[in-house]
C-alpha positions in Angstrom: -37.4 -51.2 48.7 -37.1 -47.6 47.8 -40.5 -46.3 47.5 -41.2 -42.8 45.9 -44.3 -41.0 47.2 -45.3 -37.2 48.9 -43.4 -35.9 46.9 -44.9 -32.4 45.9 -45.6 -31.7 42.4 -44.9 -28.7 40.2 -47.4 -27.9 37.4 -45.0 -29.4 34.8 -46.3 -29.7 31.2 -49.5 -28.9 30.5 -49.4 -25.7 29.4 -50.8 -22.9 31.5 -52.8 -21.4 28.6 -54.6 -24.5 27.6 -55.4 -26.2 30.9 -56.3 -23.6 32.8 -58.9 -21.9 30.7 -59.5 -25.4 29.7 -59.6 -25.2 25.9 -60.8 -28.4 24.4 -57.2 -29.0 22.9 -54.7 -30.0 26.4 -51.3 -31.7 24.7 -49.9 -33.3 28.3 -45.7 -33.4 27.3 -43.4 -33.1 30.2 -44.4 -34.8 33.7 -45.3 -33.4 37.2 -45.8 -35.1 40.3 -48.6 -36.2 42.6 -49.0 -35.1 46.0 -51.6 -37.6 47.5 -50.6 -40.3 46.0 -53.2 -43.3 45.4 -53.4 -45.6 48.1 -50.3 -48.1 47.2 -51.2 -52.2 46.6 -50.5 -54.4 49.4 -46.3 -55.0 49.6 -46.5 -58.4 48.2 -48.4 -56.8 44.7 -46.4 -53.8 44.5 -43.6 -54.9 41.5 -40.2 -54.4 41.6 -38.9 -50.8 41.4 -35.6 -51.2 38.6 -32.7 -48.7 39.7 -33.8 -47.1 36.0 -37.2 -46.8 37.5 -36.0 -44.8 40.8 -33.7 -42.9 38.6 -36.7 -41.3 36.5 -38.3 -40.4 39.6 -35.6 -38.7 41.3 -35.7 -36.8 37.8 -39.1 -36.3 37.6 -39.2 -34.7 41.4 -36.5 -32.2 40.8 -38.2 -31.2 37.1 -40.9 -31.0 39.3 -39.5 -28.9 41.7 -38.2 -26.5 39.4 -41.2 -25.8 37.6 -43.0 -25.5 40.7 -41.2 -22.6 41.6 -41.0 -20.9 38.0 -45.3 -20.9 38.4 -45.3 -19.5 42.1 -43.1 -16.8 40.7 -45.6 -16.7 37.4 -48.7 -16.7 39.3 -49.1 -12.8 40.5 -47.9 -11.7 36.7 -50.5 -13.1 35.2 -53.4 -12.8 37.7 -52.2 -9.4 38.2 -51.8 -8.2 34.4 -54.5 -9.8 32.9 -56.3 -6.1 32.3 -53.3 -5.0 30.3 -53.4 -8.7 28.6 -56.4 -7.9 26.5 -57.4 -10.1 23.3 -54.5 -13.0 25.2 -56.5 -13.1 28.7 -58.3 -16.2 29.2 -61.0 -17.1 31.9 -59.0 -20.4 34.3 -60.1 -22.3 36.7 -56.5 -22.3 38.4 -55.6 -25.7 38.2 -53.1 -28.3 36.3 -53.9 -32.1 36.5 -52.6 -35.4 35.7 -52.5 -39.2 35.1 -50.2 -41.8 34.4 -50.6 -41.5 31.2 -49.5 -37.6 30.8 -45.9 -39.7 31.8 -44.0 -40.9 28.2 -42.3 -44.5 28.5 -40.2 -45.2 31.8 -41.9 -42.5 33.4 -45.6 -43.6 32.9 -44.0 -46.5 34.9 -42.2 -45.1 37.7 -45.3 -42.1 38.1 -47.5 -45.3 38.6 -45.4 -47.6 40.4 -43.2 -45.3 42.5 -45.4 -42.5 43.0 -48.6 -44.1 42.9 -50.6 -42.5 40.3 -53.7 -44.2 38.2 -55.7 -43.5 35.2 -58.0 -40.6 36.9 -56.9 -36.9 36.4 -55.1 -35.7 39.6 -54.4 -32.0 40.8 -50.5 -31.9 40.3 -50.7 -27.5 40.7 -53.1 -24.7 42.9 -51.8 -21.3 40.5 -51.6 -19.0 44.1 -54.6 -16.1 44.1 -56.4 -18.1 41.8 -60.4 -19.6 42.0 -59.1 -22.6 42.4 -56.7 -21.8 45.5 -59.4 -19.6 47.3 -61.9 -22.8 47.1 -59.8 -24.7 49.0 -58.4 -27.0 45.7 -55.6 -28.7 46.5 -52.6 -30.7 44.9 -53.2 -34.3 45.3 -57.2 -34.0 45.1 -58.5 -36.4 42.1 -61.1 -35.4 39.5 -64.6 -36.5 39.5 -67.1 -34.7 38.0 -66.8 -31.1 37.1 -70.7 -29.0 36.9 -72.5 -32.7 37.3 -70.3 -34.2 34.3 -68.7 -37.1 35.3 -65.0 -36.2 33.9 -63.0 -39.0 31.6 -59.9 -41.3 33.0 -57.4 -43.4 31.2 -55.4 -42.3 28.1 -56.9 -39.1 26.5 -58.1 -38.1 30.3 -56.6 -34.6 29.7 -57.4 -33.7 26.1 -61.2 -35.1 26.8 -62.0 -32.6 30.0 -60.8 -29.6 28.0 -64.1 -30.4 25.9 -65.6 -30.7 29.3 -64.5 -27.7 31.1 -64.4 -25.3 28.1 -68.3 -24.9 27.5 -68.6 -24.9 31.4 -66.2 -22.3 32.0 -67.7 -19.9 29.3 -70.9 -19.8 30.4 -70.3 -19.9 34.3 -68.4 -18.0 37.0 -68.4 -20.5 39.2 -67.5 -24.2 38.2 -68.9 -27.0 41.3 -66.8 -30.2 41.0 -65.9 -33.1 43.1 -63.0 -34.1 43.8 -62.1 -37.4 46.1 -60.1 -37.1 48.5 -58.2 -39.3 50.9 -60.2 -41.3 49.8 -63.6 -39.0 50.6 -65.4 -37.3 48.1 -65.9 -33.7 48.5 -67.5 -30.9 46.4 -66.3 -28.0 45.7 -67.3 -24.5 44.1 -64.4 -22.8 41.6 -64.8 -19.2 40.7 -63.6 -18.6 37.3 -60.2 -16.0 37.4 -59.5 -13.8 34.6 -55.6 -13.8 34.1 -53.0 -13.5 31.2 -53.6 -17.3 29.1 -49.6 -18.0 29.2 -48.4 -21.1 29.2 -45.5 -21.6 32.0 -42.8 -24.2 30.6 -39.5 -25.3 32.2 -36.9 -26.1 29.6 -34.7 -29.0 30.5 -31.4 -28.1 29.3 -28.4 -25.9 31.1 -28.2 -23.2 28.5 -28.5 -20.2 29.9 -31.7 -18.7 28.1 -35.5 -17.5 28.6 -37.7 -18.4 25.1 -41.1 -17.2 24.0 -43.3 -17.9 21.3 -46.8 -15.9 21.2 -48.4 -18.2 23.6 -46.0 -19.3 25.5 -42.8 -18.1 27.9 -40.0 -20.9 28.7 -37.3 -20.5 31.3 -34.6 -23.3 31.2 -32.3 -25.1 34.0 -29.8 -23.4 33.1 -31.4 -20.5 33.2 -32.7 -21.0 37.4 -29.6 -22.0 38.0 -27.9 -18.6 36.9 -30.4 -16.5 38.6 -29.9 -15.8 42.8 -33.8 -14.8 43.8 -37.2 -15.2 43.0 -37.4 -11.6 42.0 -34.4 -12.1 39.0 -36.8 -15.1 37.4 -39.9 -13.1 37.4 -38.1 -10.5 36.0 -37.4 -13.0 33.2 -40.9 -14.3 33.1 -42.5 -10.5 32.5 -40.2 -9.4 30.1 -41.4 -13.3 28.1 -45.2 -12.0 28.7 -44.1 -8.3 27.2 -43.0 -9.5 23.8 -45.8 -11.9 23.9 -48.5 -9.2 24.3 -46.5 -7.3 22.2 -46.2 -10.1 19.1 -42.5 -9.5 19.1 -42.0 -13.7 17.5 -44.5 -13.3 14.8 -43.5 -9.4 14.0 -39.4 -11.1 13.4 -41.2 -14.8 12.3 -39.4 -16.3 15.1 -42.5 -17.9 16.3 -42.4 -21.5 14.1 -38.4 -21.6 15.2 -38.8 -20.5 19.1 -41.8 -22.6 19.5 -40.2 -25.9 17.9 -37.6 -25.2 20.6 -40.4 -24.7 23.4 -41.7 -28.3 22.2 -38.4 -29.3 22.3 -37.6 -28.7 25.7 -40.5 -30.3 27.8 -39.5 -33.1 26.5 -38.2 -35.4 29.6 -35.3 -35.7 27.2 -34.2 -33.0 24.6 -32.8 -33.4 21.7 -30.4 -30.5 23.0 -28.9 -30.1 19.3 -31.3 -27.6 19.2 -29.5 -25.0 21.6 -26.0 -25.1 19.4 -25.0 -22.0 17.7 -27.9 -20.0 17.7 -30.9 -22.4 17.3 -32.1 -20.8 13.7 -33.4 -17.5 16.2 -32.7 -14.0 14.6 -31.5 -11.5 17.6 -34.1 -9.1 18.6 -33.6 -5.6 17.3 -33.1 -2.4 20.1 -35.9 -1.1 19.7 -38.3 -4.0 20.0 -36.4 -5.7 22.8 -36.5 -1.6 24.5 -40.4 -2.1 24.5 -40.8 -5.7 25.5 -38.4 -4.4 28.8 -40.6 -1.2 29.4 -43.5 -2.9 29.4 -42.3 -5.7 31.7 -40.9 -3.5 34.5 -44.5 -2.5 34.5 -45.9 -5.9 34.6 -43.5 -6.4 37.4 -44.9 -3.3 39.3 -48.3 -4.0 38.8 -47.6 -7.6 40.3 -45.9 -6.5 43.3 -42.0 -7.2 42.5 -39.5 -4.9 43.2 -38.2 -3.8 40.4 -35.1 -1.7 41.2 -32.8 -4.5 41.1 -33.7 -5.2 37.3 -31.5 -3.0 35.7 -28.3 -5.2 37.8 -29.5 -8.8 36.9 -29.6 -7.8 33.1 -26.3 -6.3 33.4 -24.7 -9.4 35.3 -26.4 -11.9 33.3 -24.4 -10.0 29.7 -21.1 -9.7 31.8 -21.3 -13.1 32.8 -23.0 -14.7 29.6 -22.5 -12.5 26.8 -23.8 -12.3 23.2 -20.7 -14.5 21.9 -22.0 -17.6 24.4 -24.4 -18.8 21.3 -28.3 -20.1 22.1 -27.7 -17.5 25.6 -30.0 -15.0 26.6 -28.0 -12.6 25.5 -26.7 -13.8 22.0 -31.0 -13.7 21.4 -31.2 -10.3 23.3 -28.1 -8.3 22.6 -28.8 -4.3 22.8 -27.8 -4.8 26.2 -27.3 -0.8 26.9 -29.9 0.5 25.4 -32.4 -2.0 27.0 -30.3 -0.4 30.6 -31.5 2.8 29.4 -34.6 2.0 28.8 -35.2 0.0 32.0 -33.9 3.1 34.1 -36.0 5.8 32.2 -39.2 3.0 33.4 -38.4 2.9 36.8 -38.2 6.6 37.0 -41.5 6.8 35.2 -43.5 4.5 37.8 -42.0 6.2 40.6 -43.1 9.1 39.7 -47.0 8.1 39.0 -47.2 5.8 42.3 -45.9 8.6 44.0 -49.0 10.7 41.5 -51.5 8.3 42.2 -51.7 7.7 39.1 -53.0 4.2 37.4 -49.8 2.1 36.6 -50.5 1.9 32.9 -47.4 2.4 29.8 
């Protein structure tokens, strides 16, 4: 019998800004994997894993790996740019968590029977460089209590946990946790981390696009398959963050439309008809797009990414998937030549600032 255990989880599904900042309304959606599944029942007690369940587990594994990559690339952008995010910065704990009830339908059963998850929240990702990472929180740790308060279990555990975390994070710079690891309880003190509070999501579709609705940045599976290196993913995420920081989705009256697309594509079985045509998204005017590119270069430089490759990436994207490819990135951001000129000027400005020892602030 095939047993799907021990897969490295990703930070899939729960919006980064919501769970890590411990707001009171956490809405679990797409799945993530545990790193250390609960001890499985004896072989003769374990229900049979059907082919459909096995396929569901394999699908979740692939999605989890992609989401894990997105969060790994996003971590320095979110943490190192908190001063520029201003009112969009949040106090974050630096981890995400799920239980079996975070999974819809057959994926719930796949997570429970094939991956060993139960009703207790389990850490599914730790943001690199965060307080959680520094405190030694590990993927697979099961959450027992926070600030001396027992953490909820069951179908509504994610939402209820947000109500517990919120007041604690606002009132304390370090939060005491009790976790269960390898059947033993362990005490940890997790410092609060200041970071940009944007959700980072995986789009479960093959169109070559990335979306930003003001609070989240989504990169589709198709776009992840297109990029050639992590720094190219960083270019996309920094650009989305810049659009969010500048309020472009709202000013263009695109926020609701883009938000609906993100909500849909986060699903394990999205309605891909939303990627046909323009999806109702208005093309970004070149002046606004250029402003986002200018800010994105600073976000990248502050996060330690190499910015010199940005122009070649955007040129390659535009030539491979031009504006005539509907619901592609270039169709939504058609002013490539204008943007390239802005990026080249900004790169020169950043290099001059570095040489003069000036702060990297646009």
